[in-house]
N, C-alpha and C positions, 0 to 999 in steps of 0.2 A: 503494499499500499503506499509506503515511503518513497519507494523508487518511482512509482506512478505519478504521485504528487510532485516529487522532483522534475520529472520529466514534462508535465504540464507546466510548471512554472519555467523551466527552459525554454520552451515552445513559446510561451506569452512574452518571454524577453526577448527572443530573436524577432517575433513578430514587430515588437516596440521598436526594436532597433532599425527594423527595414522600414517600418511606417515613418520614422523621424529622421533617420540618416541615409540609410543607403539607397533609397529608391531618388532622393533628391541629389545625389552626387553625380557629377560628369562621369562618362564613360570609363575613362582611364583611371580614376580615384579607386583606391583600396584601402578598406580599414579591416585590419586582422581581427578575426572572430574572437581572440581572447584580450582585445583591447577592451577597457572599459571607460565607459563615457557616461557622466552623470546626467540624468534626465533633465535638469535644468541647463544643461550647457549647450550651446549650438556649435556645431560644425559645419561648414558649407562653403559656397561659392561656386564661381564657374570656372576655377583653375582646377588643377591637379592635386588631389590630397592624398599622401600615403602616411597611415599610421600602422606602426610595425605591431609585433607580439608584446603582450602584456604592458602595454601603455594604459595609463591611467590618468584620465582628465576629471578635475574636480568640478566642484558644483559652481554654477553661474559664471562659466569660463566661455570666452567667444572666440572662436577660431574662423577666420574668414579668408577666403583666396579668391582673388579677382583674376578676371580672365587673363591668360598668357602668363599666369604667376604658379609656383610650384610650392606646395607645403609638404616636407618629409619630416616624419618625428620617429627616431629610432626606436629599437627594441628596449622594453622595460624603463623607459623614461617616464616621469611623473610631473604632470602640469596640475599645480594646485588652484584653490579658488580663485574665481574673479580675475583670471588671466585675460588679457588682451593680446591676440597673436595674429597679425593682419599682413599678409603679402607674401612674396616671395622669400620663404624661410626655409633653413634646413637645421633640424636638431638632432644631433647624434644619439647614441644608444646611452642608456644609464645615467640620463641627465635629471637634474631635479630643478624644477622650476617653482620658485616659492610663490605665495599668495600675492594678487594684485600686480603681477609683472606685466610691463607691457613690452611688445616686440614688434617693431614696424619697420616695413622696407619701403612704404611709399614715400613721397614728398611732394613739395610743391616748387614750381618755377617761379623766381621773383628776381629776373634779371634786369627788367625796366621799370619805368614808373607807369606801366599799363597795370589794370587791375590782374592780382594773382589770379583770380578765377579765369580770366580772359587768356591769361598765359598757358594756363593748364589745359583750357579749351582748345587752344592752338596746337599743344603739344599731342593732345589726344587725336587731334584730326591729321596730323602729319604721322604718327607712329601707331596709331591705333591701340594705344594703352597709357594710362597715366605714368609718371617718371616713377620708378622704382630702382632701388639699389639692392641686391640680394644681401641677406642676413645669414651668416652660418655658424653655429654654436657646435663645437666639437663633442666628442665622447666624454663622459665622466664629467661634466660641468654642473655647477651648482649656482643657481641664479637667485640672490636672495630677495626677501620681500619688498616690493614697491619698486623694483629696479626697472629702468627703461632702457631699452636697446635701440639704438636709433639706425637708420640705414646705411648699409654699406660695411657695418661692424663683422668682423670675423674673430672669434675666441677660439683659440687653440684647445686642443685635449686637456682636460684637468683643470680648466679654469674655475675660479671663484669670484663670483662678484658680489660685493657686499650690498646689505639691504639699504634702499634709497639710492643707490648708484645711477648716475646718468652716463651711460658708456656710448661715447661719441666717435671713439676709433678703435682700432682693431689691437688685440693683444696675443703674444704668443702662447704656447702651452704651458700648464701649469702656473699661470699667472694668478696672483690674488690681487683683486683692484677693488677700489672704493671710492666715493667722493662724489662731487659734482663741480666740473666733469670728472668721470673716473680717471684715477691714475693708478700705476703700479705702486703696489705697497710692499709686496715681498713676492717670492716663487715657493710654491709647494716643493718640501724636500722629502726625500725618501731615506728610511732608516735600513740598514742593512744587518 
């Protein structure tokens, strides 16, 4: 009887997942069956989404992928509550993304005195998409609560970003960074 109830529960979980996520995803998007997405979170958009095995996405998180963009999250990564991830972003395996973290790859054009909105529309007409500079986060990274990762940032394997940091430039592997704007505090060392 217990196995029957468990199979019914699993069936309804799969139906809910299909109804809220899988049926809305573009053709090339893949969410692993072992990924856990809280029912209050939103994952979607017109771009390509790949979420690996055992990924966990906490409540009220918003992951959006515009057209011509790719969101990839590696195996066993955890995205905590209220995260905002938008654009062309790659997150490696075994990463910890703290609560209220913002990761963006999109930007605006502000080169002339014309309205910024007009400059963005002109860029869209010419290129077919809004300006974007991809973000990549290596394997085994920890992004602290309320951190902001801005367009074009590349964090190497094993980076640690302190809480409330605003990361505006790239850092090599095993960097520990903090501050506004973020700067190198030290590097992670290994004991033998």
